[in-house]
C-alpha positions as CSV (number, residue, x, y, z in Angstrom):
1,M,44.2,-62.8,-38.7
2,S,46.0,-65.5,-37.0
3,T,47.7,-67.6,-39.6
4,S,50.6,-66.8,-41.9
5,T,48.3,-67.4,-44.9
6,D,46.1,-64.6,-43.6
7,Y,49.1,-62.3,-43.3
8,Q,50.4,-63.2,-46.7
9,Q,47.0,-62.5,-48.3
10,A,46.8,-59.1,-46.5
11,F,50.3,-58.3,-47.5
12,A,49.7,-59.2,-51.2
13,T,46.5,-57.1,-51.2
14,A,48.1,-54.1,-49.4
15,T,51.4,-54.0,-51.4
16,A,49.7,-52.9,-54.6
17,H,48.3,-49.8,-52.8
18,L,51.4,-48.8,-50.9
19,N,53.5,-45.8,-51.8
20,G,56.5,-46.9,-53.9
21,H,54.9,-50.0,-55.2
22,N,56.8,-51.1,-58.4
23,T,59.9,-49.3,-57.1
24,S,62.3,-52.3,-57.1
25,W,64.3,-51.4,-54.0
26,M,61.2,-50.6,-52.1
27,D,59.4,-53.8,-53.1
28,Q,62.6,-55.8,-52.2
29,L,62.9,-54.1,-48.8
30,R,59.2,-54.6,-48.0
31,Q,59.4,-58.3,-49.1
32,A,62.5,-58.9,-47.0
33,G,60.8,-57.3,-44.0
34,F,57.7,-59.3,-44.5
35,D,59.6,-62.6,-44.9
36,R,61.4,-61.9,-41.7
37,F,58.1,-61.3,-40.0
38,L,56.8,-64.6,-41.2
39,D,59.9,-66.3,-39.9
40,L,59.7,-64.7,-36.5
41,G,56.0,-64.1,-36.0
42,I,54.6,-61.8,-33.5
43,P,56.8,-61.8,-30.4
44,S,55.6,-63.4,-27.3
45,R,56.8,-63.9,-23.7
46,R,58.7,-66.9,-24.9
47,N,61.1,-64.5,-26.6
48,E,63.7,-63.3,-24.0
49,E,63.5,-59.7,-25.1
50,W,59.7,-59.6,-24.8
51,K,59.2,-61.7,-21.6
52,Y,57.9,-58.8,-19.6
53,T,55.7,-57.4,-22.3
54,T,52.2,-58.5,-23.2
55,T,51.6,-58.6,-26.9
56,R,48.0,-59.7,-26.6
57,P,46.7,-56.3,-27.7
58,I,48.8,-56.6,-30.9
59,Q,47.7,-60.1,-31.6
60,S,44.0,-59.4,-31.0
61,G,44.0,-56.0,-32.8
62,T,42.6,-55.2,-36.2
63,F,44.8,-53.3,-38.5
64,S,44.3,-51.5,-41.7
65,L,46.2,-49.3,-44.2
66,R,46.3,-45.6,-43.8
67,E,44.5,-43.9,-46.7
68,D,45.9,-40.4,-46.6
69,G,47.3,-40.3,-50.1
70,P,50.6,-40.8,-51.9
71,C,53.9,-39.3,-51.1
72,D,57.2,-38.8,-53.1
73,I,59.3,-42.0,-53.1
74,P,63.1,-41.7,-53.5
75,A,64.5,-43.3,-56.6
76,T,67.1,-45.4,-54.6
77,L,67.6,-46.4,-51.0
78,S,70.8,-44.3,-50.8
79,D,68.6,-41.2,-51.4
80,V,67.0,-41.7,-47.9
81,R,70.2,-42.4,-46.0
82,P,71.8,-39.4,-44.2
83,E,75.1,-38.3,-45.7
84,N,77.1,-39.4,-42.6
85,A,75.2,-42.7,-42.0
86,I,77.2,-45.7,-40.8
87,E,76.5,-49.1,-42.3
88,L,77.4,-52.3,-40.6
């Protein structure tokens, strides 16, 4: 996959099979992360933080979803934050 359309299609297909699908906070969090990925793309050496790292294996790799079964999903995002977590 090399275009954002390919990634969007894969994301749409995968989302329905991911744990926590149809859990509003999880769907929103995943969508926000995916939108950010579409904005930034896969990092390259043109990004200062990645200039000494080759991302060619990531770009040329083939990825798939894990299929090891469902897990319990918390009802809200606050259920997964540690009690003493600091938010910025």
